[in-house]
C-alpha positions in Angstrom: 78.2 80.2 -111.9 78.3 83.0 -114.4 76.2 86.1 -113.7 75.0 89.0 -115.8 72.4 89.1 -118.5 71.9 86.3 -121.0 73.8 86.7 -124.3 72.1 86.4 -127.7 74.0 83.1 -128.1 72.7 81.8 -124.8 69.2 82.7 -125.9 69.7 80.8 -129.1 70.7 77.8 -127.0 67.6 78.2 -124.9 65.4 78.2 -128.1 67.2 75.0 -129.4 66.7 73.3 -126.0 63.0 74.1 -126.0 62.7 72.8 -129.5 64.3 69.6 -128.4 61.8 69.3 -125.5 64.5 69.8 -122.8 63.4 70.8 -119.3 64.4 74.2 -117.9 66.8 72.5 -115.4 68.6 70.7 -118.2 68.9 73.9 -120.3 70.2 75.7 -117.3 72.7 73.0 -116.6 74.1 73.1 -120.1 74.4 76.9 -119.9 75.7 76.9 -116.3 72.9 79.2 -115.3 70.4 79.0 -112.4 67.2 77.2 -113.4 65.2 80.3 -112.2 67.1 82.4 -114.8 65.9 80.2 -117.6 62.4 79.9 -116.3 62.0 83.7 -116.0 63.6 84.2 -119.5 61.2 81.9 -121.2 58.0 82.8 -119.3 58.5 86.6 -119.9 59.2 86.0 -123.6 56.3 84.0 -125.0 56.5 80.8 -123.0 57.8 77.4 -124.1 55.8 77.4 -127.4 56.3 81.0 -128.3 59.9 81.7 -127.3 62.1 83.3 -130.0 65.7 84.1 -129.3 65.9 87.2 -131.4 62.7 88.7 -130.2 63.6 87.9 -126.6 67.0 89.6 -127.0 65.4 92.7 -128.5 62.7 92.8 -125.8 65.3 92.6 -123.1 67.3 95.5 -124.6 64.1 97.6 -124.7 63.2 96.8 -121.1 66.8 97.7 -120.1 66.5 101.1 -121.8 63.1 101.8 -120.1 64.5 100.9 -116.7 67.5 103.3 -117.2 65.2 106.1 -118.2 62.8 105.5 -115.3 65.5 104.8 -112.8 63.2 102.8 -110.6 63.8 103.0 -106.8 62.5 99.5 -106.4 65.5 97.9 -108.0 67.1 97.2 -104.7 66.1 94.0 -102.8 64.3 94.6 -99.5 65.9 93.3 -96.3 64.6 89.8 -95.5 63.9 88.1 -92.2 65.1 84.6 -91.2 68.5 85.1 -92.7 67.2 84.9 -96.2 69.3 86.0 -99.2 67.5 89.2 -100.2 68.8 89.0 -103.8 67.6 85.4 -104.1 64.2 86.3 -102.8 63.9 89.2 -105.3 64.9 86.9 -108.1 62.4 84.3 -107.0 59.6 86.9 -106.8 60.3 87.8 -110.4 60.1 84.2 -111.5 56.9 83.6 -109.5 55.4 86.7 -111.1 56.2 85.6 -114.7 54.7 82.1 -114.0 51.5 83.7 -112.6 51.4 85.9 -115.7 51.7 82.8 -118.0 48.4 81.5 -116.5 46.6 84.6 -117.9 46.9 87.0 -115.0 47.8 90.6 -116.0 51.3 91.8 -115.0 50.4 94.2 -112.2 47.9 91.7 -110.6 50.6 89.0 -110.9 53.2 91.2 -109.2 50.8 91.9 -106.3 50.0 88.2 -105.9 53.6 87.2 -105.9 54.5 89.9 -103.4 51.7 88.8 -101.0 52.5 85.1 -101.3 56.2 85.5 -100.4 55.4 87.6 -97.4 55.4 85.6 -94.1 52.2 87.3 -92.9 50.4 86.8 -96.2 49.1 90.3 -95.9 50.2 93.9 -96.7 48.6 97.3 -96.7 48.2 99.4 -99.9 51.1 101.6 -98.8 53.3 98.6 -98.2 52.5 97.3 -101.6 53.2 100.7 -103.2 56.6 100.8 -101.4 57.6 97.3 -102.3 56.5 97.4 -106.0 57.2 101.1 -106.6 54.0 101.7 -108.4 51.1 104.2 -107.8 48.3 103.7 -105.3 45.9 103.6 -108.2 47.7 100.7 -109.7 47.5 98.8 -106.5 43.8 99.6 -106.1 43.0 98.4 -109.6 45.0 95.1 -109.1 43.3 94.4 -105.8 39.9 95.0 -107.2 40.6 92.5 -110.0 42.1 89.9 -107.7 39.3 90.2 -105.2 36.8 89.7 -107.9 38.6 86.4 -108.8 38.6 85.3 -105.1 42.4 85.4 -105.0 42.7 88.0 -102.2 40.5 89.3 -99.5 40.4 92.5 -97.5 40.4 92.9 -93.7 41.1 95.6 -91.1 44.0 95.3 -88.7 44.1 96.7 -85.1 44.9 100.1 -86.4 41.9 100.1 -88.7 44.1 100.0 -91.8 42.8 98.0 -94.7 45.0 95.0 -95.4 45.0 92.7 -98.4 45.4 89.0 -97.5 46.1 85.7 -99.2 45.3 82.9 -96.8 45.3 79.1 -96.8 41.8 78.9 -98.3 42.4 81.2 -101.3 43.4 78.5 -103.7 40.6 76.2 -102.7 38.0 79.0 -103.4 39.7 79.9 -106.7 39.6 76.2 -107.8 36.0 75.9 -106.9 35.2 79.1 -108.8 37.1 77.9 -111.8 35.1 74.6 -111.8 31.8 76.5 -111.5 32.8 78.8 -114.4 32.8 75.8 -116.7 29.0 75.4 -116.1 28.3 78.3 -118.4 30.3 76.7 -121.2 28.6 73.4 -120.6 25.1 74.9 -120.7 25.9 76.9 -123.9 27.3 73.8 -125.6 24.2 71.8 -124.9 22.0 74.6 -126.1 23.8 74.3 -129.4 22.9 70.6 -129.6 19.2 71.6 -129.8 19.9 74.4 -132.3 22.1 72.3 -134.7 20.0 69.1 -134.4 20.8 66.1 -132.2 23.0 63.5 -134.1 24.5 65.9 -136.5 28.3 66.2 -136.6 28.4 69.7 -135.1 25.9 68.7 -132.4 27.8 65.6 -131.5 31.0 67.7 -131.2 29.3 70.1 -128.8 27.7 67.3 -126.7 31.1 65.7 -126.4 32.6 69.0 -125.3 29.9 69.4 -122.7 30.4 65.9 -121.4 34.1 66.4 -121.2 33.9 69.7 -119.3 31.2 68.3 -117.0 33.5 65.4 -116.0 36.4 67.8 -115.5 34.3 70.2 -113.4 33.0 67.4 -111.2 36.4 65.8 -110.8 38.0 69.2 -110.0 35.4 70.0 -107.3 35.7 66.6 -105.8 39.5 66.7 -105.7 39.5 70.2 -104.2 37.1 69.1 -101.4 39.2 66.0 -100.7 42.5 67.9 -100.7 41.3 71.0 -98.9 42.8 70.0 -95.6 46.3 69.9 -97.2 46.2 73.7 -97.3 46.1 73.7 -93.5 48.8 71.1 -92.7 51.9 72.6 -91.2 55.0 70.7 -92.2 57.1 69.2 -89.4 60.3 71.1 -88.9 63.6 69.9 -87.3 62.7 72.1 -84.3 59.3 70.3 -83.9 61.0 67.0 -84.0 63.5 67.9 -81.3 60.7 69.2 -79.0 59.4 65.6 -78.5 61.1 64.0 -75.5 63.4 61.1 -76.3 62.2 57.8 -74.8 65.6 57.3 -73.1 65.2 60.7 -71.4 61.9 59.8 -69.8 
């Protein structure tokens, strides 16, 4: 499998593949590249709908120049537990970050989220985040404040009284509920417009339909989150778990 940066010709092939509606995995197969490479390339350069080969190539060259000028100490991959491939984990962290960014999360906040999620403990201190991401304490503080306001991280104190930032099993449930509740403001505002524009008029009908649609989506999302919440706490069975059970023949 070839390594190194994508060439301009490969980026053109990616753009053609996206135009043909191909999945990232298929584009990767045709270029003999990892799927993660294609995913990261597309997501950091406009997404599937906005990807342009020439702009992506130019942006990559600019990022490379900035990295060389900054000489970031965080370029190396951190040692990993459980025999993980440190380089593969670092590459996955970058892919995860770009996907989170595509959902509308600012870059630094996305980097912090990805860093926390791929940590076994699901928690890190400010100094640990600074070290891992090679950014200033102020950047971490700003990112945590934003993420906490969105219900995506929480703070707690460890046994040494250090403040830790945590992503736990319930974070995505809380974030989903908050998202559904945020629709209520849009629904209420749309229905106010019905009264202003006059019931039965084309504009009022449009707003009422929007309100009904979002109302259904919000209720369905909340119901689904409540029903599926327990999934967040299920621990998948491992091979070790399976072998812990006594075999019937062994008594």
